[in-house]
Backbone atoms as SQL, in Angstrom:
CREATE TABLE atoms (id INTEGER PRIMARY KEY, chain TEXT, resi INTEGER, resn TEXT, atom TEXT, x REAL, y REAL, z REAL);
INSERT INTO atoms VALUES
  (1, 'A', 1, 'MET', 'N', 27.348, 207.192, -39.613),
  (2, 'A', 1, 'MET', 'CA', 25.741, 207.385, -39.321),
  (3, 'A', 1, 'MET', 'C', 25.678, 206.022, -39.592),
  (4, 'A', 2, 'ASN', 'N', 24.093, 205.786, -38.487),
  (5, 'A', 2, 'ASN', 'CA', 22.884, 204.917, -38.505),
  (6, 'A', 2, 'ASN', 'C', 21.844, 204.586, -39.638),
  (7, 'A', 3, 'PHE', 'N', 21.383, 203.778, -40.167),
  (8, 'A', 3, 'PHE', 'CA', 19.832, 203.990, -41.103),
  (9, 'A', 3, 'PHE', 'C', 19.535, 202.438, -41.062),
  (10, 'A', 4, 'PRO', 'N', 18.705, 201.994, -39.595),
  (11, 'A', 4, 'PRO', 'CA', 18.250, 201.171, -39.482),
  (12, 'A', 4, 'PRO', 'C', 17.273, 200.454, -40.943),
  (13, 'A', 5, 'ALA', 'N', 17.657, 199.112, -41.574),
  (14, 'A', 5, 'ALA', 'CA', 16.274, 199.237, -42.381),
  (15, 'A', 5, 'ALA', 'C', 14.887, 198.819, -42.120),
  (16, 'A', 6, 'GLU', 'N', 14.626, 198.689, -40.922),
  (17, 'A', 6, 'GLU', 'CA', 13.331, 198.020, -40.687),
  (18, 'A', 6, 'GLU', 'C', 12.260, 198.551, -40.384),
  (19, 'A', 7, 'LEU', 'N', 12.880, 200.391, -40.262),
  (20, 'A', 7, 'LEU', 'CA', 12.372, 201.256, -39.744),
  (21, 'A', 7, 'LEU', 'C', 11.664, 202.534, -41.157),
  (22, 'A', 8, 'SER', 'N', 10.950, 203.439, -41.359),
  (23, 'A', 8, 'SER', 'CA', 10.332, 204.099, -42.369),
  (24, 'A', 8, 'SER', 'C', 10.776, 205.463, -42.304),
  (25, 'A', 9, 'TYR', 'N', 11.435, 206.813, -42.900),
  (26, 'A', 9, 'TYR', 'CA', 11.992, 207.529, -42.585),
  (27, 'A', 9, 'TYR', 'C', 10.914, 208.985, -43.665),
  (28, 'A', 10, 'THR', 'N', 11.012, 210.263, -42.642),
  (29, 'A', 10, 'THR', 'CA', 10.541, 211.410, -43.543),
  (30, 'A', 10, 'THR', 'C', 11.746, 212.217, -43.612),
  (31, 'A', 11, 'GLN', 'N', 10.711, 212.960, -45.100),
  (32, 'A', 11, 'GLN', 'CA', 12.049, 214.509, -44.973),
  (33, 'A', 11, 'GLN', 'C', 12.528, 215.434, -44.078),
  (34, 'A', 12, 'ASP', 'N', 11.795, 215.245, -42.903),
  (35, 'A', 12, 'ASP', 'CA', 11.943, 215.551, -42.175),
  (36, 'A', 12, 'ASP', 'C', 12.662, 215.473, -41.055),
  (37, 'A', 13, 'HIS', 'N', 13.615, 214.245, -40.913),
  (38, 'A', 13, 'HIS', 'CA', 14.534, 213.294, -40.159),
  (39, 'A', 13, 'HIS', 'C', 13.637, 212.747, -39.009),
  (40, 'A', 14, 'GLU', 'N', 11.794, 212.505, -39.042),
  (41, 'A', 14, 'GLU', 'CA', 11.465, 211.750, -38.085),
  (42, 'A', 14, 'GLU', 'C', 11.750, 210.477, -38.665),
  (43, 'A', 15, 'TRP', 'N', 11.733, 209.173, -37.583),
  (44, 'A', 15, 'TRP', 'CA', 11.574, 207.602, -38.057),
  (45, 'A', 15, 'TRP', 'C', 10.540, 207.141, -37.652),
  (46, 'A', 16, 'ILE', 'N', 10.144, 206.529, -38.437),
  (47, 'A', 16, 'ILE', 'CA', 8.939, 205.594, -37.398),
  (48, 'A', 16, 'ILE', 'C', 8.903, 203.794, -37.503),
  (49, 'A', 17, 'ARG', 'N', 9.090, 203.126, -36.573),
  (50, 'A', 17, 'ARG', 'CA', 8.606, 201.776, -36.391),
  (51, 'A', 17, 'ARG', 'C', 7.549, 200.833, -36.060),
  (52, 'A', 18, 'LEU', 'N', 6.383, 200.413, -37.099),
  (53, 'A', 18, 'LEU', 'CA', 5.802, 199.895, -36.391),
  (54, 'A', 18, 'LEU', 'C', 5.154, 198.647, -35.836),
  (55, 'A', 19, 'GLU', 'N', 4.702, 198.669, -34.480),
  (56, 'A', 19, 'GLU', 'CA', 5.085, 197.704, -33.837),
  (57, 'A', 19, 'GLU', 'C', 3.193, 196.656, -34.351),
  (58, 'A', 20, 'ALA', 'N', 3.770, 195.185, -33.485),
  (59, 'A', 20, 'ALA', 'CA', 2.502, 194.014, -33.497),
  (60, 'A', 20, 'ALA', 'C', 1.872, 194.413, -33.247),
  (61, 'A', 21, 'ASP', 'N', 1.260, 195.403, -31.944),
  (62, 'A', 21, 'ASP', 'CA', 0.024, 195.793, -31.460),
  (63, 'A', 21, 'ASP', 'C', -0.791, 196.513, -31.542),
  (64, 'A', 22, 'GLY', 'N', 0.191, 197.186, -32.665),
  (65, 'A', 22, 'GLY', 'CA', -0.463, 198.084, -33.271),
  (66, 'A', 22, 'GLY', 'C', -0.450, 199.932, -33.509),
  (67, 'A', 23, 'THR', 'N', 0.443, 199.545, -32.924),
  (68, 'A', 23, 'THR', 'CA', 0.797, 200.898, -32.530),
  (69, 'A', 23, 'THR', 'C', 1.612, 201.445, -33.016),
  (70, 'A', 24, 'ALA', 'N', 2.551, 202.120, -32.929),
  (71, 'A', 24, 'ALA', 'CA', 4.069, 203.132, -34.190),
  (72, 'A', 24, 'ALA', 'C', 4.765, 203.638, -32.659),
  (73, 'A', 25, 'VAL', 'N', 5.970, 203.844, -32.697),
  (74, 'A', 25, 'VAL', 'CA', 6.988, 204.030, -31.912),
  (75, 'A', 25, 'VAL', 'C', 7.418, 205.463, -33.166),
  (76, 'A', 26, 'ILE', 'N', 8.241, 206.830, -32.935),
  (77, 'A', 26, 'ILE', 'CA', 8.122, 207.574, -33.327),
  (78, 'A', 26, 'ILE', 'C', 9.463, 208.068, -32.600),
  (79, 'A', 27, 'GLY', 'N', 10.560, 208.985, -33.774),
  (80, 'A', 27, 'GLY', 'CA', 12.041, 209.667, -32.790),
  (81, 'A', 27, 'GLY', 'C', 12.936, 210.319, -33.959),
  (82, 'A', 28, 'ILE', 'N', 14.133, 210.549, -33.725),
  (83, 'A', 28, 'ILE', 'CA', 14.570, 211.924, -34.573),
  (84, 'A', 28, 'ILE', 'C', 15.585, 210.550, -34.661),
  (85, 'A', 29, 'THR', 'N', 16.186, 211.116, -36.399),
  (86, 'A', 29, 'THR', 'CA', 17.189, 209.771, -37.128),
  (87, 'A', 29, 'THR', 'C', 18.067, 210.832, -36.057),
  (88, 'A', 30, 'ASP', 'N', 19.902, 209.785, -37.070),
  (89, 'A', 30, 'ASP', 'CA', 20.853, 209.592, -36.016),
  (90, 'A', 30, 'ASP', 'C', 21.608, 211.382, -36.872),
  (91, 'A', 31, 'PHE', 'N', 21.338, 210.653, -37.911),
  (92, 'A', 31, 'PHE', 'CA', 21.352, 212.808, -38.403),
  (93, 'A', 31, 'PHE', 'C', 21.055, 213.621, -38.124),
  (94, 'A', 32, 'ALA', 'N', 19.856, 213.611, -37.495),
  (95, 'A', 32, 'ALA', 'CA', 19.540, 214.813, -37.222),
  (96, 'A', 32, 'ALA', 'C', 19.694, 215.217, -35.456),
  (97, 'A', 33, 'GLN', 'N', 19.966, 214.124, -34.603),
  (98, 'A', 33, 'GLN', 'CA', 20.669, 214.275, -33.862),
  (99, 'A', 33, 'GLN', 'C', 21.951, 215.051, -34.209),
  (100, 'A', 34, 'HIS', 'N', 22.825, 214.668, -34.935),
  (101, 'A', 34, 'HIS', 'CA', 24.149, 214.666, -35.460),
  (102, 'A', 34, 'HIS', 'C', 24.118, 216.333, -35.635),
  (103, 'A', 35, 'GLU', 'N', 22.672, 216.624, -35.947),
  (104, 'A', 35, 'GLU', 'CA', 22.837, 217.609, -36.743),
  (105, 'A', 35, 'GLU', 'C', 22.253, 219.128, -35.521),
  (106, 'A', 36, 'LEU', 'N', 21.323, 218.857, -34.668),
  (107, 'A', 36, 'LEU', 'CA', 21.581, 219.861, -34.078),
  (108, 'A', 36, 'LEU', 'C', 22.116, 219.724, -32.894),
  (109, 'A', 37, 'GLY', 'N', 23.229, 219.374, -32.334),
  (110, 'A', 37, 'GLY', 'CA', 23.866, 218.569, -30.982),
  (111, 'A', 37, 'GLY', 'C', 23.003, 218.248, -30.279),
  (112, 'A', 38, 'ASP', 'N', 24.084, 218.982, -29.097),
  (113, 'A', 38, 'ASP', 'CA', 23.751, 218.427, -27.698),
  (114, 'A', 38, 'ASP', 'C', 22.274, 219.365, -27.618),
  (115, 'A', 39, 'ILE', 'N', 21.074, 217.703, -26.670),
  (116, 'A', 39, 'ILE', 'CA', 20.029, 217.906, -26.578),
  (117, 'A', 39, 'ILE', 'C', 20.176, 218.635, -25.542),
  (118, 'A', 40, 'VAL', 'N', 18.927, 219.034, -25.194),
  (119, 'A', 40, 'VAL', 'CA', 18.802, 219.484, -23.717),
  (120, 'A', 40, 'VAL', 'C', 16.661, 219.227, -23.215),
  (121, 'A', 41, 'TYR', 'N', 16.688, 219.307, -23.833),
  (122, 'A', 41, 'TYR', 'CA', 15.240, 219.357, -22.929),
  (123, 'A', 41, 'TYR', 'C', 14.119, 219.030, -24.747),
  (124, 'A', 42, 'ILE', 'N', 13.110, 217.969, -24.445),
  (125, 'A', 42, 'ILE', 'CA', 12.531, 217.899, -25.396),
  (126, 'A', 42, 'ILE', 'C', 11.036, 218.173, -24.601),
  (127, 'A', 43, 'ASP', 'N', 9.295, 218.884, -25.494),
  (128, 'A', 43, 'ASP', 'CA', 8.529, 219.433, -25.141),
  (129, 'A', 43, 'ASP', 'C', 7.590, 218.199, -26.271),
  (130, 'A', 44, 'VAL', 'N', 6.985, 217.907, -25.581),
  (131, 'A', 44, 'VAL', 'CA', 5.365, 216.883, -26.469),
  (132, 'A', 44, 'VAL', 'C', 4.292, 217.700, -25.837),
  (133, 'A', 45, 'ALA', 'N', 3.460, 217.965, -25.906),
  (134, 'A', 45, 'ALA', 'CA', 2.289, 219.021, -25.120),
  (135, 'A', 45, 'ALA', 'C', 0.829, 218.557, -25.516),
  (136, 'A', 46, 'SER', 'N', 1.214, 216.811, -27.016),
  (137, 'A', 46, 'SER', 'CA', -0.005, 216.507, -27.575),
  (138, 'A', 46, 'SER', 'C', -0.175, 215.485, -27.037),
  (139, 'A', 47, 'ILE', 'N', -0.471, 215.150, -25.740),
  (140, 'A', 47, 'ILE', 'CA', -0.219, 213.520, -25.806),
  (141, 'A', 47, 'ILE', 'C', -1.909, 213.475, -25.050),
  (142, 'A', 48, 'GLY', 'N', -2.759, 212.378, -25.986),
  (143, 'A', 48, 'GLY', 'CA', -3.935, 212.097, -26.074),
  (144, 'A', 48, 'GLY', 'C', -4.724, 213.021, -26.934),
  (145, 'A', 49, 'GLN', 'N', -4.117, 213.707, -28.195),
  (146, 'A', 49, 'GLN', 'CA', -4.042, 214.373, -29.081),
  (147, 'A', 49, 'GLN', 'C', -3.935, 213.504, -30.744),
  (148, 'A', 50, 'SER', 'N', -5.524, 214.080, -31.356),
  (149, 'A', 50, 'SER', 'CA', -5.530, 213.291, -32.334),
  (150, 'A', 50, 'SER', 'C', -4.730, 214.234, -33.896),
  (151, 'A', 51, 'LEU', 'N', -3.655, 213.962, -34.198),
  (152, 'A', 51, 'LEU', 'CA', -3.169, 214.469, -35.954),
  (153, 'A', 51, 'LEU', 'C', -2.983, 213.901, -37.053),
  (154, 'A', 52, 'ALA', 'N', -3.297, 214.799, -37.716),
  (155, 'A', 52, 'ALA', 'CA', -2.475, 215.495, -39.278),
  (156, 'A', 52, 'ALA', 'C', -1.497, 214.764, -39.519),
  (157, 'A', 53, 'LYS', 'N', -1.541, 213.767, -39.909),
  (158, 'A', 53, 'LYS', 'CA', 0.409, 213.708, -40.929),
  (159, 'A', 53, 'LYS', 'C', 0.725, 215.058, -41.143),
  (160, 'A', 54, 'GLY', 'N', 1.917, 215.203, -40.644),
  (161, 'A', 54, 'GLY', 'CA', 3.037, 216.323, -41.067),
  (162, 'A', 54, 'GLY', 'C', 2.445, 217.254, -39.587),
  (163, 'A', 55, 'ASP', 'N', 1.707, 217.259, -39.288),
  (164, 'A', 55, 'ASP', 'CA', 1.867, 218.134, -38.048),
  (165, 'A', 55, 'ASP', 'C', 2.293, 217.778, -37.245),
  (166, 'A', 56, 'VAL', 'N', 2.585, 219.386, -35.989),
  (167, 'A', 56, 'VAL', 'CA', 3.865, 219.232, -35.237),
  (168, 'A', 56, 'VAL', 'C', 3.378, 218.689, -33.781),
  (169, 'A', 57, 'PHE', 'N', 4.106, 217.556, -33.522),
  (170, 'A', 57, 'PHE', 'CA', 3.750, 217.145, -31.912),
  (171, 'A', 57, 'PHE', 'C', 4.617, 217.324, -30.905),
  (172, 'A', 58, 'GLY', 'N', 5.669, 218.163, -31.151),
  (173, 'A', 58, 'GLY', 'CA', 6.214, 218.400, -29.982),
  (174, 'A', 58, 'GLY', 'C', 7.023, 218.866, -30.354),
  (175, 'A', 59, 'SER', 'N', 8.210, 219.283, -29.912),
  (176, 'A', 59, 'SER', 'CA', 10.185, 220.136, -30.318),
  (177, 'A', 59, 'SER', 'C', 10.726, 219.546, -29.758),
  (178, 'A', 60, 'VAL', 'N', 12.012, 219.785, -29.711),
  (179, 'A', 60, 'VAL', 'CA', 13.409, 219.209, -29.575),
  (180, 'A', 60, 'VAL', 'C', 14.165, 220.206, -29.481),
  (181, 'A', 61, 'GLU', 'N', 14.883, 220.219, -28.074),
  (182, 'A', 61, 'GLU', 'CA', 15.293, 221.924, -27.856),
  (183, 'A', 61, 'GLU', 'C', 16.967, 221.443, -27.657),
  (184, 'A', 62, 'ALA', 'N', 18.398, 222.139, -28.772),
  (185, 'A', 62, 'ALA', 'CA', 19.150, 221.284, -28.392),
  (186, 'A', 62, 'ALA', 'C', 19.907, 223.084, -27.804),
  (187, 'A', 63, 'VAL', 'N', 21.279, 223.095, -27.830),
  (188, 'A', 63, 'VAL', 'CA', 22.090, 224.205, -27.390),
  (189, 'A', 63, 'VAL', 'C', 22.044, 225.362, -27.914),
  (190, 'A', 64, 'LYS', 'N', 21.837, 224.804, -29.056),
  (191, 'A', 64, 'LYS', 'CA', 21.735, 226.248, -30.059),
  (192, 'A', 64, 'LYS', 'C', 20.786, 226.748, -31.774),
  (193, 'A', 65, 'THR', 'N', 19.491, 225.581, -30.616),
  (194, 'A', 65, 'THR', 'CA', 18.401, 225.388, -31.222),
  (195, 'A', 65, 'THR', 'C', 17.575, 224.659, -31.133),
  (196, 'A', 66, 'VAL', 'N', 15.922, 225.049, -31.539),
  (197, 'A', 66, 'VAL', 'CA', 14.974, 224.307, -31.265),
  (198, 'A', 66, 'VAL', 'C', 14.719, 224.182, -32.582),
  (199, 'A', 67, 'SER', 'N', 13.712, 222.289, -32.585),
  (200, 'A', 67, 'SER', 'CA', 13.130, 221.939, -33.768),
  (201, 'A', 67, 'SER', 'C', 12.196, 221.817, -33.534),
  (202, 'A', 68, 'ASP', 'N', 11.221, 221.141, -34.341),
  (203, 'A', 68, 'ASP', 'CA', 9.778, 221.180, -34.327),
  (204, 'A', 68, 'ASP', 'C', 10.368, 219.350, -34.878),
  (205, 'A', 69, 'LEU', 'N', 8.972, 218.846, -34.458),
  (206, 'A', 69, 'LEU', 'CA', 9.263, 217.646, -34.362),
  (207, 'A', 69, 'LEU', 'C', 7.078, 217.222, -34.920),
  (208, 'A', 70, 'PHE', 'N', 7.601, 216.248, -36.586),
  (209, 'A', 70, 'PHE', 'CA', 6.194, 216.585, -37.104),
  (210, 'A', 70, 'PHE', 'C', 6.163, 214.710, -36.654),
  (211, 'A', 71, 'LEU', 'N', 4.704, 214.540, -36.866),
  (212, 'A', 71, 'LEU', 'CA', 4.349, 213.070, -37.224),
  (213, 'A', 71, 'LEU', 'C', 4.191, 212.540, -38.897),
  (214, 'A', 72, 'PRO', 'N', 4.570, 211.424, -38.552),
  (215, 'A', 72, 'PRO', 'CA', 5.196, 210.570, -39.455),
  (216, 'A', 72, 'PRO', 'C', 3.314, 210.313, -39.985),
  (217, 'A', 73, 'ILE', 'N', 2.862, 209.571, -39.704),
  (218, 'A', 73, 'ILE', 'CA', 1.149, 209.685, -40.497),
  (219, 'A', 73, 'ILE', 'C', 0.458, 210.220, -39.487),
  (220, 'A', 74, 'GLU', 'N', -1.345, 209.815, -39.500),
  (221, 'A', 74, 'GLU', 'CA', -1.562, 210.370, -38.975),
  (222, 'A', 74, 'GLU', 'C', -2.406, 209.251, -38.193),
  (223, 'A', 75, 'GLY', 'N', -2.820, 209.541, -36.256),
  (224, 'A', 75, 'GLY', 'CA', -2.489, 209.158, -35.641),
  (225, 'A', 75, 'GLY', 'C', -2.790, 209.733, -33.999),
  (226, 'A', 76, 'GLU', 'N', -3.041, 209.428, -33.117),
  (227, 'A', 76, 'GLU', 'CA', -3.601, 209.907, -31.822),
  (228, 'A', 76, 'GLU', 'C', -2.012, 209.337, -30.830),
  (229, 'A', 77, 'VAL', 'N', -1.358, 210.418, -30.473),
  (230, 'A', 77, 'VAL', 'CA', -0.296, 210.457, -29.524),
  (231, 'A', 77, 'VAL', 'C', -0.621, 209.724, -27.949),
  (232, 'A', 78, 'LEU', 'N', -0.051, 208.838, -27.937),
  (233, 'A', 78, 'LEU', 'CA', -0.440, 207.662, -26.219),
  (234, 'A', 78, 'LEU', 'C', 0.678, 208.190, -26.013),
  (235, 'A', 79, 'GLU', 'N', 1.860, 208.403, -25.594),
  (236, 'A', 79, 'GLU', 'CA', 2.832, 208.520, -24.979),
  (237, 'A', 79, 'GLU', 'C', 4.469, 209.602, -24.767),
  (238, 'A', 80, 'LEU', 'N', 4.552, 209.713, -24.312),
  (239, 'A', 80, 'LEU', 'CA', 6.171, 210.359, -24.399),
  (240, 'A', 80, 'LEU', 'C', 7.364, 209.227, -23.563),
  (241, 'A', 81, 'ASN', 'N', 7.690, 209.882, -23.935),
  (242, 'A', 81, 'ASN', 'CA', 8.754, 208.093, -23.480),
  (243, 'A', 81, 'ASN', 'C', 9.366, 209.103, -22.219),
  (244, 'A', 82, 'PRO', 'N', 9.164, 208.184, -20.670),
  (245, 'A', 82, 'PRO', 'CA', 9.884, 208.831, -19.999),
  (246, 'A', 82, 'PRO', 'C', 11.342, 208.848, -19.369),
  (247, 'A', 83, 'ALA', 'N', 11.446, 207.938, -20.268),
  (248, 'A', 83, 'ALA', 'CA', 13.052, 207.827, -20.389),
  (249, 'A', 83, 'ALA', 'C', 13.844, 209.894, -20.250),
  (250, 'A', 84, 'ILE', 'N', 13.731, 209.594, -21.967),
  (251, 'A', 84, 'ILE', 'CA', 14.143, 211.361, -22.247),
  (252, 'A', 84, 'ILE', 'C', 13.442, 212.448, -21.921),
  (253, 'A', 85, 'GLU', 'N', 11.760, 212.166, -20.850),
  (254, 'A', 85, 'GLU', 'CA', 12.175, 213.442, -20.058),
  (255, 'A', 85, 'GLU', 'C', 12.991, 213.649, -19.109),
  (256, 'A', 86, 'LYS', 'N', 13.757, 212.962, -18.597),
  (257, 'A', 86, 'LYS', 'CA', 14.659, 212.577, -17.438),
  (258, 'A', 86, 'LYS', 'C', 16.347, 212.921, -18.072),
  (259, 'A', 87, 'SER', 'N', 16.127, 212.501, -19.456),
  (260, 'A', 87, 'SER', 'CA', 17.970, 212.467, -19.816),
  (261, 'A', 87, 'SER', 'C', 17.358, 212.666, -21.382),
  (262, 'A', 88, 'PRO', 'N', 17.209, 213.188, -22.239),
  (263, 'A', 88, 'PRO', 'CA', 17.060, 214.072, -23.035),
  (264, 'A', 88, 'PRO', 'C', 18.281, 213.908, -23.590),
  (265, 'A', 89, 'GLU', 'N', 19.451, 213.611, -23.397),
  (266, 'A', 89, 'GLU', 'CA', 20.306, 213.611, -24.219),
  (267, 'A', 89, 'GLU', 'C', 20.584, 211.971, -24.532),
  (268, 'A', 90, 'LEU', 'N', 19.619, 210.758, -23.930),
  (269, 'A', 90, 'LEU', 'CA', 19.333, 209.665, -24.783),
  (270, 'A', 90, 'LEU', 'C', 19.317, 210.264, -25.977),
  (271, 'A', 91, 'LEU', 'N', 18.222, 210.930, -26.941),
  (272, 'A', 91, 'LEU', 'CA', 18.312, 211.417, -28.079),
  (273, 'A', 91, 'LEU', 'C', 19.638, 211.458, -29.784),
  (274, 'A', 92, 'ASN', 'N', 20.588, 211.916, -28.352),
  (275, 'A', 92, 'ASN', 'CA', 22.006, 211.561, -28.732),
  (276, 'A', 92, 'ASN', 'C', 23.044, 210.378, -29.269),
  (277, 'A', 93, 'THR', 'N', 22.395, 209.734, -28.444),
  (278, 'A', 93, 'THR', 'CA', 23.474, 208.512, -27.688),
  (279, 'A', 93, 'THR', 'C', 22.666, 207.412, -28.274),
  (280, 'A', 94, 'ASP', 'N', 21.049, 207.635, -28.537),
  (281, 'A', 94, 'ASP', 'CA', 20.784, 205.979, -28.855),
  (282, 'A', 94, 'ASP', 'C', 19.114, 206.528, -28.904),
  (283, 'A', 95, 'PRO', 'N', 19.149, 207.098, -30.884),
  (284, 'A', 95, 'PRO', 'CA', 18.279, 208.009, -31.721),
  (285, 'A', 95, 'PRO', 'C', 17.082, 206.519, -31.385),
  (286, 'A', 96, 'TYR', 'N', 17.265, 205.371, -31.557),
  (287, 'A', 96, 'TYR', 'CA', 16.312, 203.603, -32.300),
  (288, 'A', 96, 'TYR', 'C', 16.826, 203.258, -31.446),
  (289, 'A', 97, 'GLY', 'N', 16.940, 203.271, -29.942),
  (290, 'A', 97, 'GLY', 'CA', 16.451, 202.382, -29.226),
  (291, 'A', 97, 'GLY', 'C', 15.729, 203.573, -27.590),
  (292, 'A', 98, 'GLU', 'N', 16.880, 203.738, -27.175),
  (293, 'A', 98, 'GLU', 'CA', 16.285, 204.256, -25.893),
  (294, 'A', 98, 'GLU', 'C', 15.828, 205.620, -26.024),
  (295, 'A', 99, 'GLY', 'N', 16.676, 206.005, -26.765),
  (296, 'A', 99, 'GLY', 'CA', 15.360, 208.075, -27.105),
  (297, 'A', 99, 'GLY', 'C', 14.859, 208.244, -28.265),
  (298, 'A', 100, 'TRP', 'N', 14.323, 206.503, -28.430),
  (299, 'A', 100, 'TRP', 'CA', 12.733, 206.859, -28.620),
  (300, 'A', 100, 'TRP', 'C', 12.248, 207.872, -28.578),
  (301, 'A', 101, 'ILE', 'N', 11.144, 208.774, -29.337),
  (302, 'A', 101, 'ILE', 'CA', 10.179, 209.942, -28.380),
  (303, 'A', 101, 'ILE', 'C', 8.590, 210.049, -28.563),
  (304, 'A', 102, 'ILE', 'N', 7.766, 209.214, -29.181),
  (305, 'A', 102, 'ILE', 'CA', 6.851, 208.805, -28.571),
  (306, 'A', 102, 'ILE', 'C', 6.212, 207.439, -29.268),
  (307, 'A', 103, 'ARG', 'N', 5.183, 207.237, -28.338),
  (308, 'A', 103, 'ARG', 'CA', 4.314, 205.786, -29.024),
  (309, 'A', 103, 'ARG', 'C', 2.656, 206.479, -29.566),
  (310, 'A', 104, 'MET', 'N', 2.010, 206.092, -30.549),
  (311, 'A', 104, 'MET', 'CA', 1.323, 206.543, -31.161),
  (312, 'A', 104, 'MET', 'C', 0.078, 205.358, -31.905),
  (313, 'A', 105, 'LYS', 'N', -1.152, 206.057, -31.705),
  (314, 'A', 105, 'LYS', 'CA', -2.083, 204.829, -32.628),
  (315, 'A', 105, 'LYS', 'C', -2.397, 205.304, -33.482),
  (316, 'A', 106, 'PRO', 'N', -2.038, 204.739, -35.074),
  (317, 'A', 106, 'PRO', 'CA', -2.226, 205.300, -36.332),
  (318, 'A', 106, 'PRO', 'C', -3.835, 204.946, -36.928),
  (319, 'A', 107, 'VAL', 'N', -3.947, 206.197, -37.460),
  (320, 'A', 107, 'VAL', 'CA', -5.233, 205.365, -38.350),
  (321, 'A', 107, 'VAL', 'C', -4.707, 205.041, -39.194),
  (322, 'A', 108, 'ASP', 'N', -4.196, 205.229, -39.412),
  (323, 'A', 108, 'ASP', 'CA', -4.337, 204.278, -41.150),
  (324, 'A', 108, 'ASP', 'C', -2.370, 203.869, -41.235),
  (325, 'A', 109, 'ALA', 'N', -2.170, 202.294, -40.845),
  (326, 'A', 109, 'ALA', 'CA', -0.812, 202.287, -41.201),
  (327, 'A', 109, 'ALA', 'C', -0.800, 202.260, -42.320),
  (328, 'A', 110, 'SER', 'N', -1.011, 201.956, -43.012),
  (329, 'A', 110, 'SER', 'CA', -0.792, 201.544, -44.615),
  (330, 'A', 110, 'SER', 'C', 0.106, 203.397, -45.330),
  (331, 'A', 111, 'GLN', 'N', -0.013, 204.132, -44.613),
  (332, 'A', 111, 'GLN', 'CA', 0.698, 205.393, -44.828),
  (333, 'A', 111, 'GLN', 'C', 1.976, 205.390, -44.373),
  (334, 'A', 112, 'ASN', 'N', 2.341, 204.433, -44.186),
  (335, 'A', 112, 'ASN', 'CA', 3.697, 204.307, -43.547),
  (336, 'A', 112, 'ASN', 'C', 4.292, 204.098, -45.262),
  (337, 'A', 113, 'ASP', 'N', 3.843, 202.926, -45.686),
  (338, 'A', 113, 'ASP', 'CA', 3.824, 202.895, -47.395),
  (339, 'A', 113, 'ASP', 'C', 4.440, 203.849, -47.922),
  (340, 'A', 114, 'GLU', 'N', 3.802, 205.171, -48.011),
  (341, 'A', 114, 'GLU', 'CA', 4.186, 206.533, -48.101),
  (342, 'A', 114, 'GLU', 'C', 5.576, 207.317, -48.200),
  (343, 'A', 115, 'LEU', 'N', 6.071, 206.615, -46.805),
  (344, 'A', 115, 'LEU', 'CA', 7.137, 207.076, -46.056),
  (345, 'A', 115, 'LEU', 'C', 8.730, 206.551, -46.838),
  (346, 'A', 116, 'LEU', 'N', 10.220, 207.596, -46.539),
  (347, 'A', 116, 'LEU', 'CA', 11.400, 207.134, -47.490),
  (348, 'A', 116, 'LEU', 'C', 11.838, 205.762, -46.565),
  (349, 'A', 117, 'THR', 'N', 12.806, 204.603, -46.995),
  (350, 'A', 117, 'THR', 'CA', 13.318, 202.933, -46.909),
  (351, 'A', 117, 'THR', 'C', 14.421, 204.174, -46.639),
  (352, 'A', 118, 'ALA', 'N', 14.964, 202.885, -45.439),
  (353, 'A', 118, 'ALA', 'CA', 16.183, 203.791, -45.447),
  (354, 'A', 118, 'ALA', 'C', 16.945, 204.155, -46.372),
  (355, 'A', 119, 'ASP', 'N', 17.564, 203.539, -47.530),
  (356, 'A', 119, 'ASP', 'CA', 18.114, 203.486, -48.828),
  (357, 'A', 119, 'ASP', 'C', 18.220, 204.887, -49.061),
  (358, 'A', 120, 'ALA', 'N', 16.698, 205.133, -49.136),
  (359, 'A', 120, 'ALA', 'CA', 16.142, 206.038, -49.761),
  (360, 'A', 120, 'ALA', 'C', 16.669, 207.505, -48.858),
  (361, 'A', 121, 'TYR', 'N', 16.451, 207.492, -47.116),
  (362, 'A', 121, 'TYR', 'CA', 16.693, 208.559, -46.464),
  (363, 'A', 121, 'TYR', 'C', 18.303, 208.366, -46.628),
  (364, 'A', 122, 'GLN', 'N', 18.622, 207.743, -46.932),
  (365, 'A', 122, 'GLN', 'CA', 20.376, 207.424, -46.762),
  (366, 'A', 122, 'GLN', 'C', 20.124, 208.745, -48.072),
  (367, 'A', 123, 'GLU', 'N', 20.206, 208.170, -48.765),
  (368, 'A', 123, 'GLU', 'CA', 20.565, 209.763, -50.460),
  (369, 'A', 123, 'GLU', 'C', 19.613, 210.663, -49.909),
  (370, 'A', 124, 'LEU', 'N', 18.761, 210.758, -49.826),
  (371, 'A', 124, 'LEU', 'CA', 18.338, 212.275, -48.729),
  (372, 'A', 124, 'LEU', 'C', 19.534, 213.424, -48.446),
  (373, 'A', 125, 'VAL', 'N', 20.342, 212.287, -47.054),
  (374, 'A', 125, 'VAL', 'CA', 20.516, 213.651, -46.756),
  (375, 'A', 125, 'VAL', 'C', 22.609, 213.083, -46.532),
  (376, 'A', 126, 'GLY', 'N', 22.491, 212.305, -47.736),
  (377, 'A', 126, 'GLY', 'CA', 24.046, 212.675, -48.427),
  (378, 'A', 126, 'GLY', 'C', 24.731, 211.774, -47.693),
  (379, 'A', 127, 'ALA', 'N', 24.515, 210.354, -47.356),
  (380, 'A', 127, 'ALA', 'CA', 25.563, 209.606, -46.472),
  (381, 'A', 127, 'ALA', 'C', 25.831, 208.977, -46.944);
């Protein structure tokens, strides 16, 4: 499994990447997509909403289950990745690249420091 060192991770299996323009990109981890299996649908109804850290911002539907998505840090959900609306399987094939889920504007980017490093996340999932 892949755990890019430049990302931060949550115990709920989301990752976050802070961008130079002040936004953040959120997705699910390689471990999460592997556990879910074939992803067939993504639902994010929180575009334009300001949410607290840990709030549900959407859900991922796989063949056998539905899983909530939790915001890693507080902020406003700006956009849903248009590519995954048409091809949700990108979450399986490229979870850290083309399979990102949302872009958000953090209220306080320093909340990212409270998240897990790649090594800590890898230890959490036992990989």
